[in-house]
Biopython code that builds the backbone (N, CA, C, O; Angstrom):
import numpy as np
from Bio.PDB.StructureBuilder import StructureBuilder

atoms = [
    (1, "MET", "N", (-44.756, -17.886, 34.726)),
    (1, "MET", "CA", (-44.140, -19.046, 34.092)),
    (1, "MET", "C", (-42.745, -19.244, 34.650)),
    (1, "MET", "O", (-42.009, -18.280, 34.865)),
    (2, "PHE", "N", (-42.383, -20.501, 34.884)),
    (2, "PHE", "CA", (-41.080, -20.814, 35.436)),
    (2, "PHE", "C", (-39.998, -20.723, 34.368)),
    (2, "PHE", "O", (-40.225, -21.032, 33.198)),
    (3, "SER", "N", (-38.836, -20.299, 34.792)),
    (3, "SER", "CA", (-37.694, -20.306, 33.887)),
    (3, "SER", "C", (-36.864, -21.553, 34.169)),
    (3, "SER", "O", (-37.075, -22.232, 35.174)),
    (4, "SER", "N", (-35.940, -21.844, 33.296)),
    (4, "SER", "CA", (-35.069, -22.982, 33.544)),
    (4, "SER", "C", (-33.872, -22.509, 34.367)),
    (4, "SER", "O", (-33.534, -21.325, 34.383)),
    (5, "LEU", "N", (-33.253, -23.446, 35.035)),
    (5, "LEU", "CA", (-32.090, -23.120, 35.851)),
    (5, "LEU", "C", (-30.840, -23.125, 34.990)),
    (5, "LEU", "O", (-30.713, -23.929, 34.066)),
    (6, "SER", "N", (-29.918, -22.221, 35.299)),
    (6, "SER", "CA", (-28.674, -22.182, 34.546)),
    (6, "SER", "C", (-27.593, -23.032, 35.203)),
    (6, "SER", "O", (-26.668, -23.490, 34.532)),
    (7, "ARG", "N", (-27.705, -23.241, 36.504)),
    (7, "ARG", "CA", (-26.732, -24.047, 37.247)),
    (7, "ARG", "C", (-27.461, -24.849, 38.321)),
    (7, "ARG", "O", (-28.660, -24.672, 38.531)),
    (8, "SER", "N", (-26.738, -25.721, 38.990)),
    (8, "SER", "CA", (-27.328, -26.565, 40.029)),
    (8, "SER", "C", (-27.514, -25.774, 41.323)),
    (8, "SER", "O", (-26.820, -24.793, 41.590)),
    (9, "VAL", "N", (-28.475, -26.241, 42.108)),
    (9, "VAL", "CA", (-28.785, -25.623, 43.396)),
    (9, "VAL", "C", (-28.779, -26.723, 44.448)),
    (9, "VAL", "O", (-29.370, -27.783, 44.241)),
    (10, "GLY", "N", (-28.125, -26.482, 45.563)),
    (10, "GLY", "CA", (-28.082, -27.453, 46.647)),
    (10, "GLY", "C", (-26.786, -27.357, 47.412)),
    (10, "GLY", "O", (-26.019, -26.408, 47.246)),
    (11, "TYR", "N", (-26.545, -28.348, 48.253)),
    (11, "TYR", "CA", (-25.383, -28.335, 49.145)),
    (11, "TYR", "C", (-24.081, -28.180, 48.371)),
    (11, "TYR", "O", (-23.224, -27.385, 48.759)),
    (12, "PHE", "N", (-23.921, -28.923, 47.289)),
    (12, "PHE", "CA", (-22.718, -28.823, 46.461)),
    (12, "PHE", "C", (-22.989, -28.070, 45.162)),
    (12, "PHE", "O", (-22.202, -28.157, 44.219)),
    (13, "GLY", "N", (-24.092, -27.334, 45.108)),
    (13, "GLY", "CA", (-24.473, -26.643, 43.884)),
    (13, "GLY", "C", (-23.718, -25.344, 43.675)),
    (13, "GLY", "O", (-23.017, -24.857, 44.562)),
    (14, "ASP", "N", (-23.877, -24.801, 42.484)),
    (14, "ASP", "CA", (-23.280, -23.496, 42.171)),
    (14, "ASP", "C", (-24.048, -22.370, 42.856)),
    (14, "ASP", "O", (-23.469, -21.335, 43.185)),
    (15, "ASN", "N", (-25.347, -22.565, 43.072)),
    (15, "ASN", "CA", (-26.199, -21.665, 43.853)),
    (15, "ASN", "C", (-26.177, -20.208, 43.387)),
    (15, "ASN", "O", (-25.984, -19.292, 44.186)),
    (16, "LEU", "N", (-26.374, -20.014, 42.102)),
    (16, "LEU", "CA", (-26.513, -18.646, 41.603)),
    (16, "LEU", "C", (-27.800, -18.052, 42.150)),
    (16, "LEU", "O", (-28.807, -18.751, 42.268)),
    (17, "PHE", "N", (-27.775, -16.785, 42.479)),
    (17, "PHE", "CA", (-28.885, -16.119, 43.146)),
    (17, "PHE", "C", (-30.221, -16.386, 42.461)),
    (17, "PHE", "O", (-31.178, -16.805, 43.112)),
    (18, "HIS", "N", (-30.295, -16.145, 41.142)),
    (18, "HIS", "CA", (-31.579, -16.307, 40.440)),
    (18, "HIS", "C", (-32.030, -17.763, 40.388)),
    (18, "HIS", "O", (-33.231, -18.033, 40.357)),
    (19, "ASP", "N", (-31.083, -18.709, 40.378)),
    (19, "ASP", "CA", (-31.443, -20.122, 40.402)),
    (19, "ASP", "C", (-31.982, -20.521, 41.775)),
    (19, "ASP", "O", (-32.952, -21.273, 41.870)),
    (20, "VAL", "N", (-31.352, -20.017, 42.835)),
    (20, "VAL", "CA", (-31.813, -20.322, 44.190)),
    (20, "VAL", "C", (-33.214, -19.757, 44.401)),
    (20, "VAL", "O", (-34.068, -20.422, 44.987)),
    (21, "ILE", "N", (-33.457, -18.528, 43.925)),
    (21, "ILE", "CA", (-34.796, -17.928, 44.019)),
    (21, "ILE", "C", (-35.820, -18.832, 43.343)),
    (21, "ILE", "O", (-36.892, -19.085, 43.893)),
    (22, "GLU", "N", (-35.490, -19.315, 42.158)),
    (22, "GLU", "CA", (-36.395, -20.193, 41.400)),
    (22, "GLU", "C", (-36.708, -21.469, 42.177)),
    (22, "GLU", "O", (-37.870, -21.863, 42.284)),
    (23, "VAL", "N", (-35.684, -22.111, 42.715)),
    (23, "VAL", "CA", (-35.872, -23.348, 43.462)),
    (23, "VAL", "C", (-36.682, -23.090, 44.726)),
    (23, "VAL", "O", (-37.600, -23.848, 45.040)),
    (24, "GLN", "N", (-36.353, -22.038, 45.447)),
    (24, "GLN", "CA", (-37.085, -21.718, 46.679)),
    (24, "GLN", "C", (-38.554, -21.427, 46.380)),
    (24, "GLN", "O", (-39.436, -21.859, 47.123)),
    (25, "TYR", "N", (-38.814, -20.711, 45.320)),
    (25, "TYR", "CA", (-40.197, -20.398, 44.950)),
    (25, "TYR", "C", (-40.970, -21.680, 44.655)),
    (25, "TYR", "O", (-42.099, -21.857, 45.113)),
    (26, "ARG", "N", (-40.353, -22.564, 43.888)),
    (26, "ARG", "CA", (-41.033, -23.822, 43.544)),
    (26, "ARG", "C", (-41.231, -24.704, 44.766)),
    (26, "ARG", "O", (-42.286, -25.320, 44.922)),
    (27, "LEU", "N", (-40.224, -24.770, 45.635)),
    (27, "LEU", "CA", (-40.372, -25.563, 46.854)),
    (27, "LEU", "C", (-41.460, -24.985, 47.753)),
    (27, "LEU", "O", (-42.267, -25.724, 48.316)),
    (28, "LYS", "N", (-41.477, -23.668, 47.885)),
    (28, "LYS", "CA", (-42.482, -22.998, 48.719)),
    (28, "LYS", "C", (-43.893, -23.344, 48.252)),
    (28, "LYS", "O", (-44.800, -23.511, 49.068)),
    (29, "ASN", "N", (-44.071, -23.451, 46.950)),
    (29, "ASN", "CA", (-45.381, -23.750, 46.381)),
    (29, "ASN", "C", (-45.621, -25.249, 46.183)),
    (29, "ASN", "O", (-46.605, -25.657, 45.565)),
    (30, "SER", "N", (-44.699, -26.066, 46.720)),
    (30, "SER", "CA", (-44.823, -27.515, 46.555)),
    (30, "SER", "C", (-44.728, -28.246, 47.886)),
    (30, "SER", "O", (-44.211, -29.361, 47.960)),
    (31, "GLY", "N", (-45.228, -27.613, 48.928)),
    (31, "GLY", "CA", (-45.277, -28.312, 50.206)),
    (31, "GLY", "C", (-44.337, -27.804, 51.279)),
    (31, "GLY", "O", (-44.233, -28.411, 52.345)),
    (32, "PHE", "N", (-43.651, -26.703, 51.020)),
    (32, "PHE", "CA", (-42.757, -26.103, 52.004)),
    (32, "PHE", "C", (-43.119, -24.631, 52.191)),
    (32, "PHE", "O", (-42.320, -23.753, 51.865)),
    (33, "PRO", "N", (-44.321, -24.351, 52.715)),
    (33, "PRO", "CA", (-44.829, -22.972, 52.776)),
    (33, "PRO", "C", (-44.034, -22.045, 53.687)),
    (33, "PRO", "O", (-44.109, -20.827, 53.523)),
    (34, "ASP", "N", (-43.274, -22.581, 54.643)),
    (34, "ASP", "CA", (-42.514, -21.736, 55.563)),
    (34, "ASP", "C", (-41.137, -21.355, 55.024)),
    (34, "ASP", "O", (-40.418, -20.582, 55.658)),
    (35, "LEU", "N", (-40.766, -21.886, 53.869)),
    (35, "LEU", "CA", (-39.465, -21.575, 53.285)),
    (35, "LEU", "C", (-39.434, -20.127, 52.818)),
    (35, "LEU", "O", (-40.336, -19.679, 52.111)),
    (36, "VAL", "N", (-38.405, -19.403, 53.211)),
    (36, "VAL", "CA", (-38.251, -17.998, 52.821)),
    (36, "VAL", "C", (-37.571, -17.936, 51.457)),
    (36, "VAL", "O", (-36.535, -18.568, 51.250)),
    (37, "VAL", "N", (-38.144, -17.183, 50.535)),
    (37, "VAL", "CA", (-37.561, -16.992, 49.208)),
    (37, "VAL", "C", (-36.666, -15.766, 49.281)),
    (37, "VAL", "O", (-37.126, -14.632, 49.149)),
    (38, "ASP", "N", (-35.350, -16.022, 49.500)),
    (38, "ASP", "CA", (-34.415, -14.914, 49.679)),
    (38, "ASP", "C", (-33.162, -15.022, 48.809)),
    (38, "ASP", "O", (-32.311, -14.134, 48.842)),
    (39, "GLY", "N", (-33.043, -16.095, 48.037)),
    (39, "GLY", "CA", (-31.880, -16.262, 47.174)),
    (39, "GLY", "C", (-30.665, -16.841, 47.866)),
    (39, "GLY", "O", (-29.613, -16.997, 47.246)),
    (40, "ASN", "N", (-30.794, -17.163, 49.150)),
    (40, "ASN", "CA", (-29.695, -17.740, 49.914)),
    (40, "ASN", "C", (-29.935, -19.238, 50.064)),
    (40, "ASN", "O", (-30.951, -19.646, 50.627)),
    (41, "CYS", "N", (-29.022, -20.052, 49.573)),
    (41, "CYS", "CA", (-29.161, -21.505, 49.690)),
    (41, "CYS", "C", (-28.565, -21.944, 51.019)),
    (41, "CYS", "O", (-27.467, -22.497, 51.078)),
    (42, "GLY", "N", (-29.312, -21.686, 52.077)),
    (42, "GLY", "CA", (-28.877, -22.027, 53.422)),
    (42, "GLY", "C", (-29.393, -23.382, 53.862)),
    (42, "GLY", "O", (-29.865, -24.181, 53.054)),
    (43, "GLN", "N", (-29.292, -23.624, 55.172)),
    (43, "GLN", "CA", (-29.669, -24.922, 55.735)),
    (43, "GLN", "C", (-31.122, -25.279, 55.472)),
    (43, "GLN", "O", (-31.424, -26.437, 55.182)),
    (44, "LYS", "N", (-32.025, -24.315, 55.568)),
    (44, "LYS", "CA", (-33.450, -24.618, 55.366)),
    (44, "LYS", "C", (-33.744, -24.970, 53.915)),
    (44, "LYS", "O", (-34.558, -25.851, 53.640)),
    (45, "THR", "N", (-33.090, -24.292, 52.995)),
    (45, "THR", "CA", (-33.294, -24.604, 51.575)),
    (45, "THR", "C", (-32.726, -25.979, 51.257)),
    (45, "THR", "O", (-33.373, -26.772, 50.572)),
    (46, "VAL", "N", (-31.531, -26.270, 51.744)),
    (46, "VAL", "CA", (-30.921, -27.578, 51.508)),
    (46, "VAL", "C", (-31.777, -28.681, 52.131)),
    (46, "VAL", "O", (-31.951, -29.743, 51.533)),
    (47, "ALA", "N", (-32.312, -28.433, 53.334)),
    (47, "ALA", "CA", (-33.184, -29.426, 53.985)),
    (47, "ALA", "C", (-34.447, -29.653, 53.167)),
    (47, "ALA", "O", (-34.888, -30.793, 53.018)),
    (48, "ALA", "N", (-35.040, -28.581, 52.632)),
    (48, "ALA", "CA", (-36.250, -28.716, 51.804)),
    (48, "ALA", "C", (-35.946, -29.503, 50.531)),
    (48, "ALA", "O", (-36.756, -30.322, 50.097)),
    (49, "ILE", "N", (-34.775, -29.255, 49.930)),
    (49, "ILE", "CA", (-34.380, -30.013, 48.734)),
    (49, "ILE", "C", (-34.234, -31.485, 49.092)),
    (49, "ILE", "O", (-34.700, -32.352, 48.353)),
    (50, "SER", "N", (-33.590, -31.776, 50.224)),
    (50, "SER", "CA", (-33.402, -33.167, 50.657)),
    (50, "SER", "C", (-34.739, -33.851, 50.915)),
    (50, "SER", "O", (-34.950, -34.993, 50.507)),
    (51, "GLN", "N", (-35.636, -33.148, 51.594)),
    (51, "GLN", "CA", (-36.957, -33.722, 51.856)),
    (51, "GLN", "C", (-37.726, -33.931, 50.561)),
    (51, "GLN", "O", (-38.433, -34.927, 50.405)),
    (52, "GLY", "N", (-37.589, -32.995, 49.637)),
    (52, "GLY", "CA", (-38.235, -33.148, 48.338)),
    (52, "GLY", "C", (-37.693, -34.350, 47.590)),
    (52, "GLY", "O", (-38.446, -35.087, 46.954)),
    (53, "ASN", "N", (-36.371, -34.549, 47.668)),
    (53, "ASN", "CA", (-35.767, -35.712, 47.032)),
    (53, "ASN", "C", (-36.229, -37.000, 47.696)),
    (53, "ASN", "O", (-36.432, -38.007, 47.018)),
    (54, "ALA", "N", (-36.399, -36.980, 49.018)),
    (54, "ALA", "CA", (-36.889, -38.167, 49.723)),
    (54, "ALA", "C", (-38.298, -38.519, 49.255)),
    (54, "ALA", "O", (-38.625, -39.695, 49.096)),
    (55, "ARG", "N", (-39.122, -37.517, 49.037)),
    (55, "ARG", "CA", (-40.468, -37.759, 48.506)),
    (55, "ARG", "C", (-40.381, -38.364, 47.117)),
    (55, "ARG", "O", (-41.139, -39.267, 46.766)),
    (56, "LEU", "N", (-39.441, -37.850, 46.330)),
    (56, "LEU", "CA", (-39.245, -38.370, 44.980)),
    (56, "LEU", "C", (-38.775, -39.815, 45.019)),
    (56, "LEU", "O", (-39.239, -40.640, 44.232)),
    (57, "ASP", "N", (-37.853, -40.129, 45.933)),
    (57, "ASP", "CA", (-37.344, -41.498, 46.042)),
    (57, "ASP", "C", (-38.470, -42.485, 46.285)),
    (57, "ASP", "O", (-38.399, -43.632, 45.843)),
    (58, "ALA", "N", (-39.503, -42.053, 46.981)),
    (58, "ALA", "CA", (-40.638, -42.926, 47.271)),
    (58, "ALA", "C", (-41.432, -43.251, 46.014)),
    (58, "ALA", "O", (-42.192, -44.219, 45.993)),
    (59, "THR", "N", (-41.261, -42.451, 44.964)),
    (59, "THR", "CA", (-42.031, -42.670, 43.737)),
    (59, "THR", "C", (-41.190, -43.229, 42.593)),
    (59, "THR", "O", (-41.719, -43.481, 41.510)),
    (60, "VAL", "N", (-39.885, -43.427, 42.815)),
    (60, "VAL", "CA", (-39.022, -43.980, 41.771)),
    (60, "VAL", "C", (-39.333, -45.456, 41.620)),
    (60, "VAL", "O", (-39.431, -46.169, 42.619)),
    (61, "PRO", "N", (-39.493, -45.933, 40.380)),
    (61, "PRO", "CA", (-39.822, -47.348, 40.178)),
    (61, "PRO", "C", (-38.694, -48.251, 40.675)),
    (61, "PRO", "O", (-37.536, -47.836, 40.701)),
    (62, "PRO", "N", (-39.025, -49.481, 41.068)),
    (62, "PRO", "CA", (-37.994, -50.404, 41.549)),
    (62, "PRO", "C", (-37.000, -50.748, 40.449)),
    (62, "PRO", "O", (-37.271, -50.548, 39.265)),
    (63, "ALA", "N", (-35.851, -51.265, 40.853)),
    (63, "ALA", "CA", (-34.785, -51.587, 39.899)),
    (63, "ALA", "C", (-35.241, -52.575, 38.842)),
    (63, "ALA", "O", (-34.679, -52.600, 37.747)),
    (64, "SER", "N", (-36.250, -53.394, 39.139)),
    (64, "SER", "CA", (-36.717, -54.381, 38.163)),
    (64, "SER", "C", (-37.339, -53.722, 36.942)),
    (64, "SER", "O", (-37.492, -54.360, 35.900)),
    (65, "ASP", "N", (-37.698, -52.451, 37.064)),
    (65, "ASP", "CA", (-38.245, -51.728, 35.920)),
    (65, "ASP", "C", (-37.152, -51.061, 35.085)),
    (65, "ASP", "O", (-37.442, -50.443, 34.061)),
    (66, "MET", "N", (-35.890, -51.187, 35.523)),
    (66, "MET", "CA", (-34.792, -50.574, 34.787)),
    (66, "MET", "C", (-34.563, -51.351, 33.492)),
    (66, "MET", "O", (-34.705, -52.573, 33.475)),
    (67, "PRO", "N", (-34.213, -50.664, 32.418)),
    (67, "PRO", "CA", (-33.975, -51.370, 31.158)),
    (67, "PRO", "C", (-32.742, -52.270, 31.255)),
    (67, "PRO", "O", (-31.794, -51.977, 31.983)),
    (68, "VAL", "N", (-32.780, -53.353, 30.516)),
    (68, "VAL", "CA", (-31.646, -54.263, 30.472)),
    (68, "VAL", "C", (-30.806, -53.896, 29.273)),
    (68, "VAL", "O", (-31.328, -53.763, 28.166)),
    (69, "SER", "N", (-29.503, -53.728, 29.479)),
    (69, "SER", "CA", (-28.590, -53.363, 28.403)),
    (69, "SER", "C", (-27.525, -54.442, 28.263)),
    (69, "SER", "O", (-26.809, -54.733, 29.222)),
    (70, "GLY", "N", (-27.415, -55.030, 27.099)),
    (70, "GLY", "CA", (-26.408, -56.052, 26.862)),
    (70, "GLY", "C", (-26.600, -57.294, 27.721)),
    (70, "GLY", "O", (-25.634, -57.993, 28.028)),
    (71, "GLY", "N", (-27.846, -57.575, 28.111)),
    (71, "GLY", "CA", (-28.133, -58.756, 28.890)),
    (71, "GLY", "C", (-27.836, -58.608, 30.375)),
    (71, "GLY", "O", (-28.032, -59.554, 31.139)),
    (72, "VAL", "N", (-27.366, -57.435, 30.797)),
    (72, "VAL", "CA", (-27.036, -57.218, 32.201)),
    (72, "VAL", "C", (-27.859, -56.044, 32.717)),
    (72, "VAL", "O", (-27.846, -54.957, 32.140)),
    (73, "ARG", "N", (-28.569, -56.282, 33.806)),
    (73, "ARG", "CA", (-29.342, -55.204, 34.424)),
    (73, "ARG", "C", (-28.386, -54.367, 35.252)),
    (73, "ARG", "O", (-27.621, -54.903, 36.054)),
    (74, "ARG", "N", (-28.425, -53.060, 35.064)),
    (74, "ARG", "CA", (-27.537, -52.160, 35.784)),
    (74, "ARG", "C", (-28.357, -51.348, 36.779)),
    (74, "ARG", "O", (-29.267, -50.619, 36.385)),
    (75, "ASN", "N", (-28.042, -51.469, 38.054)),
    (75, "ASN", "CA", (-28.696, -50.644, 39.063)),
    (75, "ASN", "C", (-28.023, -49.277, 39.090)),
    (75, "ASN", "O", (-26.796, -49.173, 39.087)),
    (76, "VAL", "N", (-28.831, -48.252, 39.117)),
    (76, "VAL", "CA", (-28.314, -46.892, 39.085)),
    (76, "VAL", "C", (-28.299, -46.342, 40.501)),
    (76, "VAL", "O", (-29.308, -46.389, 41.205)),
    (77, "ARG", "N", (-27.157, -45.823, 40.913)),
    (77, "ARG", "CA", (-27.054, -45.191, 42.226)),
    (77, "ARG", "C", (-27.685, -43.809, 42.171)),
    (77, "ARG", "O", (-27.674, -43.153, 41.129)),
    (78, "LYS", "N", (-28.237, -43.369, 43.303)),
    (78, "LYS", "CA", (-28.857, -42.047, 43.368)),
    (78, "LYS", "C", (-27.872, -40.958, 42.940)),
    (78, "LYS", "O", (-28.265, -39.977, 42.309)),
    (79, "SER", "N", (-26.599, -41.129, 43.281)),
    (79, "SER", "CA", (-25.606, -40.116, 42.948)),
    (79, "SER", "C", (-25.402, -39.991, 41.439)),
    (79, "SER", "O", (-24.855, -38.992, 40.971)),
    (80, "GLU", "N", (-25.833, -40.990, 40.678)),
    (80, "GLU", "CA", (-25.683, -40.955, 39.231)),
    (80, "GLU", "C", (-26.880, -40.321, 38.532)),
    (80, "GLU", "O", (-26.847, -40.099, 37.322)),
    (81, "LEU", "N", (-27.929, -40.031, 39.282)),
    (81, "LEU", "CA", (-29.139, -39.499, 38.682)),
    (81, "LEU", "C", (-29.151, -37.977, 38.698)),
    (81, "LEU", "O", (-28.661, -37.359, 39.643)),
    (82, "ASN", "N", (-29.694, -37.388, 37.680)),
    (82, "ASN", "CA", (-30.061, -35.981, 37.722)),
    (82, "ASN", "C", (-31.466, -35.958, 38.271)),
    (82, "ASN", "O", (-32.391, -36.443, 37.619)),
    (83, "VAL", "N", (-31.646, -35.409, 39.448)),
    (83, "VAL", "CA", (-32.919, -35.469, 40.149)),
    (83, "VAL", "C", (-33.737, -34.226, 39.846)),
    (83, "VAL", "O", (-33.234, -33.105, 39.919)),
    (84, "PHE", "N", (-34.979, -34.432, 39.511)),
    (84, "PHE", "CA", (-35.901, -33.335, 39.292)),
    (84, "PHE", "C", (-37.001, -33.418, 40.323)),
    (84, "PHE", "O", (-37.612, -34.473, 40.497)),
    (85, "TYR", "N", (-37.263, -32.324, 41.010)),
    (85, "TYR", "CA", (-38.346, -32.266, 41.976)),
    (85, "TYR", "C", (-39.279, -31.156, 41.544)),
    (85, "TYR", "O", (-38.921, -29.980, 41.602)),
    (86, "ASN", "N", (-40.475, -31.523, 41.112)),
    (86, "ASN", "CA", (-41.445, -30.560, 40.585)),
    (86, "ASN", "C", (-40.806, -29.666, 39.522)),
    (86, "ASN", "O", (-41.023, -28.454, 39.509)),
    (87, "GLY", "N", (-40.032, -30.261, 38.645)),
    (87, "GLY", "CA", (-39.439, -29.519, 37.543)),
    (87, "GLY", "C", (-38.173, -28.785, 37.898)),
    (87, "GLY", "O", (-37.672, -28.016, 37.077)),
    (88, "VAL", "N", (-37.623, -28.987, 39.099)),
    (88, "VAL", "CA", (-36.426, -28.277, 39.519)),
    (88, "VAL", "C", (-35.269, -29.260, 39.566)),
    (88, "VAL", "O", (-35.371, -30.307, 40.205)),
    (89, "TYR", "N", (-34.162, -28.933, 38.890)),
    (89, "TYR", "CA", (-32.971, -29.763, 38.948)),
    (89, "TYR", "C", (-32.272, -29.519, 40.274)),
    (89, "TYR", "O", (-31.930, -28.387, 40.615)),
    (90, "VAL", "N", (-32.067, -30.588, 41.006)),
    (90, "VAL", "CA", (-31.344, -30.497, 42.276)),
    (90, "VAL", "C", (-30.340, -31.626, 42.339)),
    (90, "VAL", "O", (-30.537, -32.687, 41.746)),
    (91, "ARG", "N", (-29.281, -31.390, 43.051)),
    (91, "ARG", "CA", (-28.313, -32.490, 43.229)),
    (91, "ARG", "C", (-27.821, -32.486, 44.639)),
    (91, "ARG", "O", (-27.001, -33.326, 45.009)),
]
sb = StructureBuilder()
sb.init_structure("model")
sb.init_model(0)
sb.init_chain("A")
sb.init_seg("    ")
for serial, (resi, resn, name, xyz) in enumerate(atoms, 1):
    if name == "N":
        sb.init_residue(resn, " ", resi, " ")
    sb.init_atom(name, np.array(xyz, "f"), 0.0, 1.0, " ", f" {name:<3s}", serial, name[0])
structure = sb.get_structure()
């Protein structure tokens, strides 16, 4: 069973060892079989997170599906989103 992350993982993440292990394990089992699960958030892990986010971006609904608040539709920038990839928080 997966545990939850205590901090963020990624290029600007806190990258605590146990959180990086969790993210690497999930990425390895979600289409990145060559990723080494070593607890080090290096270039390959960051690249896998980016590629995973790119896959996610392809499935995000268009802005027209965003709720309207106060009569004004607000487009959300990717940087404002908390991104989850297969249950893993990444930024």
